[in-house]
N, C-alpha and C positions, 0 to 999 in steps of 0.2 A: 817034600820036594816033588814027588810024583803028583801030589794033589794040586800044586801050583800049575804044573804043566797041563793038567786036565782042565783047570779053570781057564787058563789062557787059550787052550784049544776050543773051549766052549765059546769064549768071547769072539774068537776069530771067526768061527762058523756063524755066529749070530750076525756079525758085521757083514759077512759075505751074503748071507740070506737077505739082509736089508738092502744091500746094493742091487741084488738081482731083482728084488721087488720094485725098487724105484725105476729100474730099467724096463720092466715088463708092463707096469701099470699104465704109462702114457700110451703105449701101443694098443692096449686093450681099449682105453678110452677113445682113441682115434678111430678104432674099427667099429665101435659100438654104434655110432650114427649111421654108418653105411649099412650095417646089418638091419637097423630099424627101418631104413628107407626101402630096403628090398622086401620087407615083410608085408604081407597083406594086412589090411585094416582089421582091427579086432572086431569080432562079431558082436561084441558087447556095446559098440558105439551106437548112439541113437540114430535111427533112420529118419529121413525127411518125410513129413506127412503130406499127402496130396489131398487138397480140399476141392470139391466139385462146386465151381461158381455157377450161378444161374445164368442162362443165356438171355440177351436182351430181347425185348418183344420184336416181332417181325415188323419191318418198315412198311407203311401203307404204300399202295401203288401210286397214289397221287395225293398231295396235301390239299385239303379243302380250301377254296378261295374265300377269304374273309368277306362277309357281307358288307356292301357299301352303305354308308349312312344315308338315311333318307334326305334328299335335297329339299331345302325349304321351298314352299310354294312361291312362285313368282308374284311380285307385287307390281301392279300396273302403275307406271308413273304418269301422273296427269300431264296432258299435253300442254306445252307452253303456248302462251298467246302468240299468234302470228305477228311477226315483225319483219321489217326489211332486212335483207342480208347485206353485210358490209362491215366496215370498221365500227366496233361497239362504241368507241369514244365519240365519234361524230353523232351517232344516233342518240347517245345519252345527252349530249349537249343540246340537240334538237328538242328532246323531251323537256329539258330544263328551261328552254326558251318558250315552252308552252305548246310546241307542235304535237299533233296527234297523227301518227303515221298510219297509213292504210296499206293493204297489200298492193304491190306494184303490178299492173297488168304486164304479162309477158310480151305483148306486142310493142311495148314502149322501148324495149332494148334489143330487139331481134336483129336489126340491120347494123352491121359492124360500123359503117360510116357515121351512124347516128347513135352510137352507144352512149349511155349515161354512166359516168363513174359514180358508184355508190348511190343509186337512185332512191328517192324518197317520194312517196305519193301521199298527199294530205289535202284536207279541206277545211280544217278548223285549227285555230290557235287559241289557247287558254290565256286569259289575262290574270294578272296577280290578284285582282279583287274577286275572282271566281267567275267572271263573265267570259263570253266566247265571242270571237270574231270569225265569221264564216266567209269562205270564198264561194262565189256563186257556182263554181264547178271545181271538182278535184283536179289538181295539177300534179305532174311528175317532174321533178327537177333534181339536180345534183344535190347531195347531202350538204355540202359546204354552202351552196346557195340557199338551200332551205333554212339553214341555221340563221343566216343573215336576214332573210326575208321575215322569219318568225320574230326576230329581235326588232326589226323595223316596225312591224305591226304592233307588237306588245309594248314596246318602249316609246316609240316616236308617234305613231298615228293615234294610239289611244290617248296619249297626253295632249295632242292637238285637239282631239274631240272634247276632252274635258275643258279645255280653254273656251270651247264653243258652248259650254254648259250642256253637253250631251255626251252620249257614249257611242263609240264606233260599233257598228253592227255587221257590216258586210263590205267586201271588196267586189266590185262588179266588172264584168268584161275581162276576166283574167284569162291568160293563155300561157302555158308552160312549154313543155317539150313539143317540138315540131320538127320533123326531119325534112328540112328544106334549105335552099340557099338564102342568103341575106335578102330581105325584103321580098322574097318569093320570085326573084328575077333569075331566069335560067342563065347559067354560066357564072353567076356571082359567087363570091366566096361563101363557104358554109356558114350558116347563121349560128349565133350562140344558143339559139333555141334548140338546135340539133343535138347539142351536148347537155341540155338541161341546165344551162347556166344563165338563163334569162327569163324575164316575165313581162307580159304585156298587161296593162291596166287602164281601164276606161274611167272609173270613178269610185267614189266612196258613198256608202249609205249609213245613216245614223239612226239611233233608236227612236229619236223624236220624229222620224218620218222625213227629215230633210235628206237631200243628197247633193253631191257636188260632182260635176263633170270636170275632169282635169283639163279638157280642151275648151271649157266654157269661157265666156267673156263677160259674165255678170260682175259689175264693179264691186258690189258688196262682198263677193267671194274672193276678190283678188288677194287680200291679205292671207286668207287661208291657203290659197294655191301657192303663194310665195313661201309660206312656212313649210308646205309639203315639198316644194322644190329644194329648199335648203336641206331638209332632212334626207331626201332621197339622193341628192348629189353628194352628201357627206358620207353615205354608206356604200354606194355602188360606184364602180369605175366608169360605167357608161350610162348616160341618161339621154334619151332622145324623145322629144315631144313636139307639140305644135311649134312651128318655126324652124325645126331641124331640117325636114324634107317632106315631100308630099306623102311618103309612106307613113308618117307619124303625125299627121295633122289632126287626128281625132283621138289619139290615145298616147299613153306613155310607155316607152320601152326602157328597161334598165337591166343591166347585167354586171357580172364580175370579171369581165375580160381583162387579162393581164397584158400590159404593154411595156415596152422598153422604157427604162428610167422611171417606171411607175406613173406614166402619164395617165390622166383622167380626162373624160369628155362629158360635159354637161351642157346639152343644147335643148333648152326649153324656154320659149318666149312666153312668159306669163302675161295675160291681158286681163 
């Protein structure tokens, strides 16, 4: 009996010890982190290693300026042949019609009241067959007038010469730009010659030595003069010749004057 009580007492003490342990252990576990947080780091922990990095090279005081590439040697451009200044289309057409332009003298266009729009100076017209027709002196006229004049020489007059079994060689007694009033009369309206829009012509010369005066009266040359009259009056808006007035009794004047309603004037009494 006494032995049972001893056993029971031992069991009770064991249970009490177990309960006390369960109560104490959580408190110890909760306190342990706080103690570790307050403790200094263990001397056995590895220390960081400091490595000495090399310093960059010193910056230069000024960066060198890159050398410029050698420039190519300049090439001289050959000078273009001298040609009249103005609209290239008109001068191109003039050349197509056979005209050979020359440098225009500065004195031809200096006076404002007698200025020429797009002046052309020339003395020769090339024919389709390779021949040339020469004016007995160089003239300066407006480009648009020069185009029509070259076409008249190249297409009309040269064809008339062929019908005469010869070739056209020269235009004689020509006169182009002239800064003056009409017919040279003081106080008269400005002449079409002043703007380079007219030509005076006395006659034609052929390669076979013959010549024709436009104011002549030879009966055998009348058919040729009448053919010249038809061609010149068909191309130009004003034609004045013998029979028109005293100022044109010995030569032909023709121009491209513009008039209202496109009126034209052809006054040349062929004899």
